[in-house]
C-alpha positions as CSV (number, residue, x, y, z in Angstrom):
1,M,-48.4,74.7,105.7
2,S,-48.0,74.0,102.6
3,V,-44.0,74.8,101.1
4,V,-45.8,77.1,100.0
5,N,-47.1,79.2,101.9
6,L,-43.4,78.8,103.8
7,K,-41.5,79.9,101.2
8,N,-43.6,83.1,100.8
9,N,-43.0,83.4,104.4
10,L,-39.8,83.1,104.7
11,H,-39.1,85.3,101.6
12,Q,-41.7,88.4,103.5
13,M,-39.9,88.1,106.4
14,V,-36.5,88.0,104.3
15,E,-37.2,91.3,102.4
16,E,-38.7,93.0,105.5
17,T,-35.7,92.9,107.6
18,E,-32.8,95.3,107.5
19,D,-29.9,93.6,110.0
20,P,-26.9,92.1,107.9
21,E,-27.1,90.1,111.0
22,I,-29.5,88.3,110.9
23,L,-29.5,88.0,107.5
24,A,-26.0,86.8,107.6
25,Q,-27.2,83.9,110.0
26,I,-29.5,83.2,108.2
27,A,-28.3,82.9,105.2
28,T,-26.1,80.3,107.0
29,R,-28.0,78.1,108.6
30,F,-29.7,77.5,105.4
31,A,-26.3,77.4,103.6
32,S,-25.7,74.7,106.3
33,L,-28.9,72.5,105.3
34,L,-28.8,72.6,102.4
35,G,-24.8,71.2,102.8
36,G,-22.9,73.3,101.8
37,K,-20.9,74.4,104.8
38,D,-20.0,72.4,107.9
39,A,-23.1,71.0,110.1
40,G,-21.1,71.8,112.8
41,R,-19.9,75.1,112.7
42,G,-20.8,76.5,109.9
43,L,-17.2,76.8,108.3
44,L,-16.6,77.5,104.8
45,Y,-14.9,75.0,102.9
46,E,-12.5,77.7,102.0
47,E,-12.2,78.7,105.8
48,K,-11.2,75.4,106.9
49,E,-9.0,74.9,104.1
50,R,-7.1,77.8,105.6
51,M,-7.4,76.9,109.5
52,E,-5.4,73.4,107.6
53,L,-3.0,75.3,106.6
54,G,-2.4,77.5,109.3
55,K,-2.4,74.3,111.6
56,V,0.3,73.0,109.1
57,D,2.2,76.8,109.3
58,S,1.4,76.1,113.4
59,E,3.7,72.3,113.5
60,T,6.1,73.4,110.9
61,G,6.9,77.2,113.1
62,R,6.1,79.2,110.4
63,T,4.4,81.8,112.5
64,I,5.7,84.6,114.6
65,H,4.9,84.7,118.4
66,Y,2.0,87.0,119.8
67,F,4.4,89.4,121.5
68,Q,6.4,90.7,118.0
69,I,3.2,91.0,116.9
70,R,2.1,93.3,119.5
71,E,5.8,95.2,120.0
72,K,6.1,96.0,116.1
73,A,1.4,96.9,117.2
74,K,3.1,99.4,119.4
75,D,6.1,100.3,117.2
76,I,3.1,101.5,114.5
77,L,1.1,103.8,116.9
78,G,3.1,105.1,118.6
79,S,4.6,106.7,115.9
80,L,1.1,108.3,115.3
């Protein structure tokens, strides 16, 4: 199959697809193949950067424990 035929077939499949999850998966994989994402995890550079910042926050104690968040959620939801 020629490159032109492959492109046309891909374009047609994308045009016929209405499922946003499928389209998101295709976009992620395509970007990964082109080098725009971390190929191992499909993460955007910005997502990896935020994860690294979160790791630093955790290591330096700038975190809130899960149980504290759960209690705040109970307080908020309990007042509805």
